[in-house]
N, C-alpha and C positions, 0 to 999 in steps of 0.2 A: 627211305627217303629223309634225308636231314632237313633242318629248317630253311637252309637258303634254297635248297633245290624246290622245296615246296613253295616258297615266295615266288621263283621264277616260274615254275610250272602252273601254279594256281593263280597267281595274280596277273603274270604276263607283263607287269610294269616295274621299274625299278622300286626297291624297298627305300631308297633315300632319295629324295628330290632336292636339288641344290639350285640356287640361283646360277645362271650361265657364267657369271663373273667370280663366282667365288673360289678362293684359293684351293680349298679342299674339294677337289674334282676328281671323283672316283672314275677310273678308265681303265678297263682291261677285258678280257675275254672269258668265254666260259671256263677255260681252265683254272682260273683264278677267280672266278664267281663274282667278277664286277661287270659292269655293264657300260657298253659304248653307247653314248647318246646318239640316237638316231639310228643306230646301227640294226640290220635285220641279222638272223641267224646266217645268211649267206654273204653277208658282208662284213662280219666280224674278224679282224685279223687274228691270227693264232700266233703270233710272236710274243706273247705275254707269259712265256715260261720262266722258271726261277733259277735255273744253273744251265749255263751256255758254255760251248766248246767251241774254238776256232782253229781251223787248220788253214794258214796261210801258206799256199803251195808256192815252192820255186821251181824254175824250170825243168830241173833233172828229176823232180819227185816222180813223175808217173813211171820212171823205170825203177825206182828204189823204193818207195814206200809200201807198206803192207797194210791195205783196208781193214783186214781182220783184227790186226794188232790195234788199230785206233777204235774200231767199233768195239772191242772188248774192254778198252780203257772208258769209253763212252758209258758202257754199262756199269763198269764197277763204280764210278763217281756219281752214278744216278743223273747224268746229263739229260735235260728233256729239251734243248735247243742246239742246233749246229749251225755255225757260220762257215761256209766253205768257200774257197776262191774258184772263180768260174772262168773269168774272161778280162779283156781289157788290153793290158800289154801282152799278156800271153793267154791264150786259150787252153785250158785243161780238159777240153771235150772237143769232140770232131765237129768243129764250126764249118758254116758254109758261108758265112759272111766274108765278102772280098777283103782282103789286106787283114784280116783279123789272124794274127800270127798264131798258129798251131805251136804247142810245145815240140820243140826238136826231138823229145824223147816219148810223145805220145804214141806214136805207131797207129795200131788200131784200137787201143785202149780207150776206156772212158771212166777215168779215176772220179769225176764229179758224179755220174750216174752210179757208179759202184757205191759210193758214200751215201748218196740219197737214198737208194734202196735199202741199204742197212740201217740207217737212221729212221726210216719210215717204219721198219718193222718193230722197232722199239718205241713207236708212237712219239716220235721227236718232231719238233718244228724244225723246218730248214729255211734258212735265209742263205741267199749266194751273193758272193762279194765280187765286185768288178774294180778295175783300177785303170782309170782312162788317162793317166797324167802322161804318158809316153808311148811311142810307136816307133815302127821299124822302117828301114829305108825303101821298102817297097812303097809304103804309105806316102813317104816324102816325094817319091818319084811321081805318083799318081796324083797326089793333091798336096801340093806345096804350100797351100793357103791355109792348110789345117795345122801348121806349125808355128808355134810361138816365136816371135821375133824380138829381138833386143832393141834397145834405144838407138844404136847405131845401124839399124837396118839389118843384121844378120840372123838367119835361122838360129835357134836356141838349141845347142846340144846338151845331152844329159849330163848332169854334174857327176854321176858315179858310174855310168856306163857310156863311153864314147860311141858305141854302137846304136844308140838310141837318140830320138828327137823328142824334146818336150812339146807337148801339143797345146794348142790355145783352148782354154776352157770355156770361153765366152762366143765361140763362133759354131760352124757347121760340124767340125769334129764331134762335138758333145751333142749338138742338137739333131745331127743327122746320122752320123756313123754309130754312135754309141746307142742311139734310139733303136737302130736296126739290131745291134748285139742284145740288147735288153730284150727286145721282141722275141728274137730266137730263143734266148735263155728261158723265157716265160713259156713259149710253146713247147719246147723240148722237156723242161721239168717240172713246171708249175709249183715253183717255190712259194713259201709264205712271204717272200719280199726279196728285194734286192738292195744291198748296202753297197755304197760307192766310197772307196778311200781315194784321197788325193784327187778329188774332181773339181775343186774350187779354184784351180789356177795357182800359179807362182809368180804373183806380182804383176806388173804392168805389160802387157802384151802390146806390140806395135805392128801387128800384121794388118792388112788391109781391111778385114772385116771390123776389127776393133777401132781402127782409125776412123773408118766411115760411119759405124753405129753410134760412136762417142760424140763425134762431131754432129750428127743428126740428132743426137738427144740432148745436147747441152750447147751446142754452137760453139764449142771451144776444141782446140787441139788437145791431144793427149798430154799429160804433165810429163815433164822431162826428170823428174825427180820424185821420190816416195816421201817427202817431208810431210809429216803427218798434219800440221797446221795450215800448209799450203791450200788455199781456197781450191784451186784446180784439182789437187789431189783428193780433197773431201768431195768434190763432184764426182771424181772418178770412183771413189769408194761406194757413193749412192749408186752410180749407174752399175758396177760391178754386182752390187747386191741385187738389183732388178735383174740382171742378166742371168744371174745364178738361181733367182726365184723361177725364171722362165724355164730353164733347164730342169729344176726340180719338178715343176709342173707338167713339163712335156714327157719325162720319163714316167712320172707317177701314173699320169693319163694313160699311157701306153700299157704299163704294167696291169692297171686295173681293167683294160679292156681284156686281157688274157685271163685275169682271174681276179673278181670283184673283191675278194677279201685281202689280196696282197697289197703292199705299199712299197714305195721307194722309201729309203732310209738314207739320209746324206750323211757323211761323216762331217759334222760341222757345218754352221750357217753363219754367216756373219751378223744375226741378228738374234740373240736368244729370246726376245719376245715374238718374233715371226716363227721361230722354231717351236715354241709352245703352241702357237696358233695352228699351224698347219700339220704338225706331226702327231700321229698316234702312237708312236712308238719311237725310241730312240735309242742308238748305241753312243755311249759316251767313251770316246777314245783317249782315255786316261791312264796310260799303261803302267807307269811307275814315276818314280822321283829320282831326281839327280842332283848333285852338290848338296846344298843345305836346305832343300824344300822340304817342309814338315810333313809328316804323314796326313795331317788333316787337311792338305791341299786337294786330296782325293774327295774328302767329304765337302769341300767348300764347292767344287764343280758340281756335285750333286745338288747340293742346295740352290745355287744359282740356276741350275737348268729347272728344278722343281718349282722355283718361283714362277717360270712362264708355262711349264707343262703341267702344273698340278700334280696329281697323283697317277699320270700316264706312265706306263712302263718304261724305264730307264735301265740299260743294261751297261755295266762297267766292263770294258775290254782291259783287262790287265795282263801285263808281259811277265812270263817266268824269267826272262833274262835281263841282264844288266841294260840300264837305259841312260847311260853316261854319253858325254859328247862323241867319244870314240867307242862304238858300240859293236858287239859281234853277237849276232842274232842266235848263235848256237850256245852263248854263255847262259849261267844259271845264278839266278839270285839265290841267296841263303833263304831258308824256311821262315825265319822270324821277319824277314823284310817282305816276303809275299804276303805272310798273314796279316800284318798290321795294315798294310795298303788296302787289302781287300776288305779287312774287317772295317775300315773307316768308310768304304763305299757302301757296303752292305747294312751299316748301322744307320746310314742315311737315306735307305729306301731303295739302292741300285742291287740289280741282280748280277752276280759275277759271271764273268766270261773270259777264261783263260786263253790267250793267244800263243800258239806255237809257230813261228816262222821256219818252214822247211819241215816237210813230214817225216824226213829221216833223222832219228835221234841219236846223237853222240853222247849226252850226258842225261840221264834219267832221273838225275837227284830230286828233281822239282816235282815229280809225278806223285811221290807219296804225300807231300805236303798239300797239294791242290786235292788229292783223294779224301784225305782226313778233313778238309774244310768242306768240301762238297757233301759228304756224307753227314756232318755235324749240321749243315744247313738244311738237308734232308729231315733230320730228326726234329728240327725245328721249324720246319716250313710253315706250320700253323701261326706262328707269331710274327712271320715275315710276310704275311698276305694281308691285305684288306687294312692297310695302316693309314694313318692320318697324323700330321704333326700337331701337336698340342702347345707348341711354344707361344709364349706371349711377348716375345722379344724379337723385334724384327731389325736385321742389320741390312741397310740399305746399300745395293751396288748399282753403278751407272756406267753403262756403256757410252752414253753421251757424254759424261765428263772425260771418259778415256779417250774419246775421239776430238772433243773439241777444246779441251783445257790443257794448259801448259806452256811452254816456251820461255818461261822465267827461271832463275836459278832455283828459287826456293819451290818450284813447282816439279822439278824432277822427281821421278820414281813415286808420283803421286799414288799410286796403288798400295803403297807401303801403309798408308793411313789405315786401310781396310785390313790388310794382314795384321797389323798390331791390335786392332780392336778385336779381331777374330781370335788371336791368341789369348788375349785377355779375357774373353767370354769362356773359352775353353778351360783357361787355367782356373777360373771362378767357378767351373760346373754350372753355368747358366744356359738352360736350352734356348735355342734361338733358331730363327729361321732367315734366309736372304730374302730381301723384296727388291723386285725390279723397279727402278726409279719411273718407269713408264706405266706401272700398275699402282699408282698411289690413290686410286679412288676408294669409295666408302666400303664398298664390298671386299675388295682385297684387303684393306687394312683392319677389317672388323675384328680378325682374331687377335690382333695385337695391342698391348697397353704402353708400349715403349718402343719407339723408333730411334735408331742410332744411325746418323749420318757421318760416315768418316770421310771428311773433305769431299762432299758431294758438291763441287764448286758450281758446275753448270746446272741450272733449275731455271724453268721457264716460269712465267708469272702463273701459268695455270698449276705448274706443280707445287709452287709456294702457296697458291690458294687452297690446294687439297691438303697440304701439310697444316695449314691454320685450322681447316676444317677437323682435322684429325685431333689437333690440341682442344678445340671447342667442344668435341664429344667426348673429352675426359682422357685423351692420350698424351703421353709426354714425349719429348723430343731430347735427343742428346747429339750435338753437332760439333764437329771440330774444325779448325783451321779455317779454310775460305768457303765453307759451304754456303751457297746461295749468293756468293759475290760475283758470279757471272751468269749470263742467260743461257738459253738452250744453244746458241751459236757460239758460245765461248767468248762474247764480248763483255768487256768487265761493267759491272753497275757502278753507280757512284756511291751506293751503300749496300749492305747485305738485303738480299730480298726478303728475308726473315727477321730483319732488324727489329720490328714490332714485337716478336716474340722473345728474342734474345735480350733485348734491352741493352745491346751494345751497337755502336757504329765505328766505321772505319776510321782510323787516325793515320793520314798519310804524312805526316810530319816525320815518321819513322822512315826514311828513305829506303828504297829497295836496295839491295845490293851491298848493305853493309854487313859488318861481321860483329859478333859478340862471343866472348868465350864461354865455353860450356865446361864447367869443372866436374870432374868424374871422381869417384872415391879413391882415396890411396890404396884401397884393398885391390883395385883393378891398375891403377896407374901410379906413377910417383907424384908426391905432393905438388900442386901448382901446376900439374898438366892440364892443358886445355886444347879443344879443338874448335876451329873456327865454325860458327853456324850462320848461315845466310838468312835474312830475315825478310817476311814479308810485310807489307803495310800492317801497322800494329791496330789493335783494336781499343776502343775508348768506351767506358760505360756511360751511357746517356744519363743526363742530369734528372734525378729524381727516380732513378731505376738502379736496381742491384741484380747481378746475376743471381740465380737461385745457387749456383755453385760454381766455383773456379779452380782451376789447378795452376800454381804458380811454379814456375821453374825452380829448382832447387839452388841454393845459394851457399857457397862454401863458408863454413863455420858462422852461419846466420841463420837464425830460426824464421819460419815463413812469416809473412806480413799480410795483413789484410788490405785489399785495395778500396778506395773509397769512390763515391761517384763523382765523375768528372775527370778521374785519373785514368791514364792509358793503362790498359792491360797488356800483358805480353802475348805473344804470338801463339804459345801453345797453351790454350786454357780449355776449359771444360765449361759448357754451358748446357744448361738443363730447364727446360720451360714446359710446363702443363698442368692441367688441372687434376689429373689423375693422380692417386696415391700410390707412390711407387718407391720400393727400397732398393738400392741398387749399390754393390760394391764392386768397383770396376778398376783394375790395374790398367794405368794409362801411359805410363811413362818408362822410357828405357833406363833412365837414371837409376843407378843403385842406390842413392841417397835419397830416400823418399820423404816427402814433406807434405803435410794436409793444410789447406786453407780452412777457414772457419765461416760460418754463415753470419749474417748481419747481428744476431743477437749474441754471438761470442761462444754459443756452446759447441763443444767438440763434434765433429762428423763421426757418427758411429760406423764400425767396420761391419761389413756382412760375414757372419760366421766368426769363428774363433780367431781373436788377434794373435797371430803367431810371429809377428814382426815388431818389435818395440820400436824400432827405429821410424816405423810408420806413423806414430803418434807426434803429436806436436812436442816442443821441447818441454814445456811445464807438465805434460801429461805422462811422459816416460816413467815407467815403474824404476824404483831404486834396484840397482842389482844386488842379488842375494849372495852373500858369502858363503861359500861352501868349502869343504876341506878338499885338497887337491886330490884328483884321482891317482891311483898307481900308475907308473910309467906304462906298465903293460897295457893298461885300459884306454890310454891316451888314442884320440882320434885325430887325424889330421884336420886343421881347420878348413872349414867349407865356406867357399866365396858366398855372399848374399847375392842372389839373382832375381829375388821377388820385385815386382815392379811397383811403381807408386800406386796406392790406391787411395781413392776419395768415395764418400758415400752420400746420399741423399736420404735422410730419414722420411718415414712415412709408414703408410700401412699398405701392404701388398693386396 
């Protein structure tokens, strides 16, 4: 018996007791040696396995796929959890629920049952997958009210398959029909949980159920457009969240009736805070990147979920195929792309789960890469369990700002503020965690010494008060752009909600909508090239107060200058306020010509780490170039473009 088993068996109580609101919340099951609060041995979910495999069946798979091939592969990669398609649009088992369409290739077979039997012989956890987003003509004929309706009153055909109808997610199709399907699946197979894909609807539905229920709940008619800032649409978003919560609880309650330890696992919910509150276990469907999305976006998703879920198990569903706009599910990503995407998730606490759409394989090149990764994770499993974040920097994200803020030219793509700061922290190798803006209480902020607010524009008075308490307790704040300039409903304030901390006020003499040139380095553009930039209302330093640090935009052929009290600061500035002793080196700007401002006493702001970019120093502090003998022609290297972002620092003791 090892120490952990002794503690569990001998004491019968958790070895670690934490405050219920603590962000470091250890949750899992006996397989990973952590403890679910309030759970008995009969009700603990068995879904906290470390390496998962998903088979997303297509309709003709019952005729073509080889279950022994897949079970042998699961054995080779040491998978200890399986996610298997069961029902919804298509039933891959002999269902008895009326209008639950059986696969035309099913015959007398039961591929779901065969796979479950083989997985359980290997002591794997099994979660079954349903997909309720569409249905067949027989369902349309029997229950036309189950079908989603467009704004012009027409039943909605499926966008990819004209033989299917899109279902309404907020009415009896989910609450009645899919509840029957989930009950049958639980009674027949007793899985460890049911995961539903595409269960949350596809925009506004104008069926009679939605029309009546929305009118009853709000007194309004359904909005005719999906403009994010339309008050009627925001009412619909809140109503939709309530309806989806009802669906979640209905399915979860029925599943627990059949097996107390089983859970319903939604594929996404419109509120990450409630996801963390109600979910014991979660599948993060972050399959791959497309276009110019950086690999760390997988890690960012993991951090955002962990901000609400704590250390509850999160499984990362990743695709082995190409996930571009026009995708073919039998395509294969190259090995390096698969590895870097999965590594970002695993390094941030997620458990990997490959997904293969279609159980018949045309291209097997991905299989060896996944096998090597999973075997490596098995060898290092000890270090992937029982983890907790130790970062002391918190990067705040805000669903509230995403929903209620915007509408003006300079507020477009406001999410890029967070992306830029995230990239800067990654480049500087600074450990950090994401912080949900609705969890700013003392207990959740206790681990952090510095909070970064990248344009968290919509903050309530209560949230501003919590941030002041954080500063008064010794923490530091770094905020950008219009942080706290709007309330929780997106209504503008006369001044920043945190103006007393920042020491700056809004200067509305800089009229919105004006443009100013932004000069770029001739290394990237021709001399004098400029791009118009839209301005927000400026910021003015309050009399008698100086910002602790500020970032001034670069000026062509001109050294940086210091702002004085009472003078207007530029819109892109850095503000740091706090009693804590903090040292920070933070790349902040996209501009390739970096400049640093100076603190009031004129000292040069120090760089964090080795200063590798002489142009990041003020004009007078730049080192003189050293004259060296020219290199032989054969050793010349092509000139590399400087891409290092502007850095600034605040001195102090960590």
